[in-house]
SERO-4910 file (N, C-alpha, C, O; in steps of 0.05 Angstrom, whole numbers):
BEGIN
 pado doro    nc1    nc2    nc3   cac1   cac2   cac3    cc1    cc2    cc3    oc1    oc2    oc3
  Unk    A     20    -23      1     -2     -1     -2     17     23      0     10     42    -14
  Unk    A     42     27     15     59     50     16     70     56    -11     73     79    -19
  Unk    A     76     33    -26     86     33    -54     72     54    -73     86     67    -88
  Unk    A     44     56    -73     24     66    -85     33     95    -86     34    107   -107
  Unk    A     41    106    -63     44    137    -64     71    147    -56     77    168    -44
  Unk    A     85    131    -62    111    133    -58    125    160    -66    138    173    -49
  Unk    A    119    169    -94    124    193   -106    110    221    -96    119    243   -103
  Unk    A     87    219    -78     71    237    -72     85    258    -60     83    281    -69
  Unk    A    101    250    -37    117    268    -24    134    284    -37    140    306    -26
  Unk    A    145    277    -60    170    290    -73    151    312    -91    161    335    -94
  Unk    A    128    308   -102    112    326   -122    103    346   -101     99    368   -111
  Unk    A     98    345    -74     87    360    -60    109    380    -51    104    405    -50
  Unk    A    133    370    -45    155    388    -38    165    406    -67    169    430    -67
  Unk    A    167    391    -88    171    410   -112    153    436   -110    161    459   -106
  Unk    A    127    427   -114    106    444   -117    106    465    -94     97    488    -98
  Unk    A    118    457    -68    114    481    -44    140    498    -46    140    521    -38
  Unk    A    162    486    -57    188    501    -65    184    524    -89    191    548    -88
  Unk    A    170    510   -111    166    532   -131    142    552   -121    148    576   -127
  Unk    A    122    550   -110    106    569   -101    123    594    -82    121    618    -86
  Unk    A    141    581    -61    154    594    -44    173    615    -64    173    639    -62
  Unk    A    187    603    -79    207    615   -101    192    639   -115    201    662   -119
  Unk    A    167    630   -122    146    656   -142    141    677   -122    141    701   -126
  Unk    A    137    666    -96    127    688    -80    155    706    -67    152    728    -58
  Unk    A    177    695    -69    202    712    -62    207    728    -84    215    751    -79
  Unk    A    205    721   -109    212    733   -133    195    756   -137    204    776   -149
  Unk    A    168    756   -127    153    775   -131    158    795   -108    153    819   -114
  Unk    A    167    788    -83    174    807    -67    201    825    -70    203    847    -61
  Unk    A    217    814    -82    247    822    -95    238    841   -110    248    863   -105
  Unk    A    216    841   -135    214    854   -154    199    881   -140    207    904   -145
  Unk    A    180    878   -127    167    896   -107    184    919    -93    181    944    -96
  Unk    A    204    903    -76    224    915    -61    242    934    -82    248    956    -76
  Unk    A    247    926   -101    265    943   -125    251    964   -135    261    986   -138
  Unk    A    222    958   -141    210    986   -148    202   1005   -130    201   1029   -135
  Unk    A    196    996   -107    199   1017    -81    215   1028    -75    212   1050    -63
  Unk    A    245   1012    -82    270   1029    -79    273   1052    -95    281   1075    -87
  Unk    A    265   1043   -124    269   1068   -139    256   1089   -141    264   1109   -152
  Unk    A    228   1085   -126    211   1106   -124    218   1120    -99    210   1143    -96
  Unk    A    230   1111    -85    238   1122    -57    263   1137    -67    263   1161    -61
  Unk    A    283   1130    -78    305   1142    -92    300   1170    -99    308   1190    -87
  Unk    A    280   1169   -126    266   1190   -140    253   1214   -120    257   1238   -122
  Unk    A    237   1202   -103    231   1222    -83    244   1236    -63    235   1257    -52
  Unk    A    267   1224    -59    286   1237    -38    300   1260    -55    304   1282    -46
  Unk    A    308   1249    -85    321   1267    -99    300   1294   -102    308   1318   -101
  Unk    A    277   1286   -105    257   1311   -111    259   1333    -82    261   1357    -81
  Unk    A    257   1315    -62    258   1331    -33    283   1344    -33    281   1368    -26
  Unk    A    309   1335    -40    331   1351    -39    328   1375    -52    330   1397    -41
  Unk    A    321   1370    -81    314   1396    -96    297   1415    -87    299   1439    -93
  Unk    A    280   1406    -73    259   1425    -64    272   1444    -41    269   1468    -40
  Unk    A    284   1429    -23    299   1440     -8    320   1462    -15    320   1485     -4
  Unk    A    334   1454    -31    357   1469    -44    343   1494    -57    349   1517    -52
  Unk    A    322   1485    -75    312   1512    -89    297   1531    -65    293   1555    -69
  Unk    A    290   1520    -43    273   1543    -30    298   1558    -11    294   1581     -2
  Unk    A    323   1545     -8    343   1558      8    351   1581    -14    350   1604     -8
  Unk    A    358   1573    -39    370   1589    -61    347   1617    -62    356   1640    -63
  Unk    A    322   1614    -62    306   1633    -63    303   1652    -42    300   1676    -44
  Unk    A    306   1637    -17    306   1656     10    343   1667     11    349   1684     27
  Unk    A    360   1657     -2    384   1680     -1    377   1698    -20    382   1722    -15
  Unk    A    367   1692    -41    361   1718    -65    347   1736    -56    354   1760    -60
  Unk    A    325   1728    -42    303   1751    -25    315   1766     -3    308   1789      2
  Unk    A    333   1753     11    343   1765     35    372   1781     30    378   1802     43
  Unk    A    386   1769     11    415   1782      9    415   1794    -18    429   1813    -22
  Unk    A    400   1784    -38    400   1795    -66    422   1780    -78    431   1789    -99
  Unk    A    431   1760    -68    458   1742    -81    454   1717    -74    447   1709    -52
  Unk    A    458   1702    -96    455   1667    -94    472   1655    -76    492   1669    -71
  Unk    A    471   1632    -66    490   1617    -50    513   1613    -63    512   1611    -88
  Unk    A    537   1613    -50    560   1611    -67    563   1585    -78    554   1566    -64
  Unk    A    571   1581    -96    575   1551   -114    588   1527    -94    579   1504    -92
  Unk    A    609   1537    -84    624   1516    -62    608   1511    -44    604   1487    -40
  Unk    A    595   1530    -29    575   1522     -8    552   1505    -17    544   1485     -5
  Unk    A    541   1517    -41    522   1499    -52    523   1471    -57    506   1454    -53
  Unk    A    548   1468    -67    552   1437    -75    559   1426    -51    553   1403    -50
  Unk    A    572   1437    -26    574   1418     -4    553   1417     10    553   1400     28
  Unk    A    530   1433      8    503   1425     24    485   1410      5    464   1400     14
  Unk    A    492   1407    -21    470   1393    -31    484   1380    -55    482   1389    -78
  Unk    A    500   1359    -48    524   1348    -68    508   1336    -98    493   1319    -91
  Unk    A    507   1340   -121    499   1328   -146    480   1343   -153    468   1337   -173
  Unk    A    474   1361   -140    451   1382   -149    456   1405   -161    468   1424   -150
  Unk    A    447   1407   -188    455   1431   -204    433   1451   -208    411   1444   -215
  Unk    A    441   1480   -201    417   1495   -203    430   1521   -224    453   1529   -227
  Unk    A    404   1528   -238    409   1547   -261    386   1568   -251    362   1562   -247
  Unk    A    398   1595   -248    382   1624   -245    381   1639   -266    401   1650   -275
  Unk    A    355   1644   -277    349   1661   -299    331   1685   -286    311   1680   -273
  Unk    A    339   1712   -290    328   1738   -278    316   1751   -302    328   1754   -324
  Unk    A    290   1758   -297    278   1776   -325    260   1796   -306    253   1791   -283
  Unk    A    255   1820   -321    236   1845   -309    208   1830   -314    203   1815   -334
  Unk    A    192   1836   -293    164   1827   -291    151   1847   -313    159   1869   -320
  Unk    A    131   1835   -321    110   1847   -342     85   1851   -335     79   1836   -316
  Unk    A     64   1867   -343     40   1864   -340     35   1874   -312     45   1895   -303
  Unk    A     19   1859   -298     14   1868   -265     41   1865   -247     48   1877   -226
  Unk    A     52   1847   -261     81   1846   -242    102   1871   -254    125   1871   -246
  Unk    A     94   1887   -270    118   1906   -274    128   1922   -249    113   1930   -232
  Unk    A    156   1925   -249    170   1935   -222    180   1913   -207    198   1917   -190
  Unk    A    171   1891   -212    186   1868   -195    200   1855   -216    196   1856   -240
  Unk    A    225   1839   -200    237   1821   -219    229   1789   -215    221   1778   -194
  Unk    A    232   1778   -239    225   1749   -240    241   1730   -240    253   1725   -261
  Unk    A    245   1712   -215    269   1698   -215    259   1668   -221    239   1659   -209
  Unk    A    274   1651   -241    265   1629   -244    288   1608   -239    309   1607   -253
  Unk    A    283   1592   -219    300   1571   -214    296   1544   -227    273   1535   -230
  Unk    A    319   1532   -236    316   1504   -246    334   1483   -229    358   1485   -233
  Unk    A    329   1467   -215    345   1454   -208    342   1419   -213    320   1408   -216
  Unk    A    365   1406   -212    360   1381   -225    382   1360   -212    403   1370   -204
  Unk    A    380   1334   -210    396   1321   -195    388   1290   -210    366   1280   -213
  Unk    A    411   1281   -216    415   1252   -228    414   1233   -209    429   1231   -189
  Unk    A    394   1216   -216    385   1193   -194    385   1163   -218    367   1157   -233
  Unk    A    412   1149   -214    414   1127   -231    407   1136   -264    422   1152   -274
  Unk    A    387   1127   -277    384   1135   -299    363   1157   -306    358   1164   -329
  Unk    A    352   1166   -286    332   1187   -283    343   1213   -279    366   1217   -271
  Unk    A    329   1230   -285    337   1260   -278    311   1275   -267    290   1279   -280
  Unk    A    317   1282   -243    293   1295   -228    297   1329   -228    318   1340   -221
  Unk    A    279   1338   -234    280   1369   -244    257   1380   -227    235   1369   -225
  Unk    A    266   1406   -212    250   1421   -199    250   1450   -212    272   1459   -218
  Unk    A    227   1466   -216    222   1490   -231    211   1506   -208    191   1495   -198
  Unk    A    218   1527   -199    212   1550   -181    211   1578   -193    228   1586   -209
  Unk    A    190   1593   -185    188   1623   -196    180   1642   -176    159   1639   -165
  Unk    A    195   1659   -170    184   1683   -154    190   1708   -162    211   1713   -174
  Unk    A    171   1726   -155    176   1752   -164    189   1769   -138    181   1766   -115
  Unk    A    204   1783   -144    222   1797   -118    222   1823   -128    221   1828   -152
  Unk    A    223   1844   -107    226   1874   -109    252   1876   -129    270   1860   -128
  Unk    A    252   1896   -143    274   1898   -164    285   1927   -150    305   1937   -160
  Unk    A    272   1939   -131    285   1960   -117    310   1954    -98    319   1931    -99
  Unk    A    319   1970    -84    340   1961    -65    364   1945    -76    376   1925    -66
  Unk    A    369   1958    -98    394   1944   -112    388   1919   -131    404   1911   -148
  Unk    A    363   1908   -125    352   1882   -143    368   1857   -132    385   1855   -114
  Unk    A    360   1842   -147    377   1817   -151    399   1812   -166    394   1813   -190
  Unk    A    422   1806   -159    451   1808   -172    451   1779   -188    470   1772   -201
***
């Protein structure tokens, strides 16, 4: 009677191991996806903080943060500043456009920030 069911334990063991391997594979793929998402969100957070600090420096001192200090505080973040005169209802103000970017593996995270600042008192340099 035992000879009839001799291979049944082996089949159950193979099925259980394959189901477990499939579950582990799915969990690894999900972990990898969430890791990439986390890296992108963290880079966006860093760029937002750098943009706010750069805007605050421009608003209070009229000058951007020194390049060496900026690189020390936010490594890998590049910042471009574009200045133009306000038009229409914004006439008399200076428009500041900041574009910050950070490379995350193959992706490039970019943040655009615009603010109008008073052009009086020496303006933004």
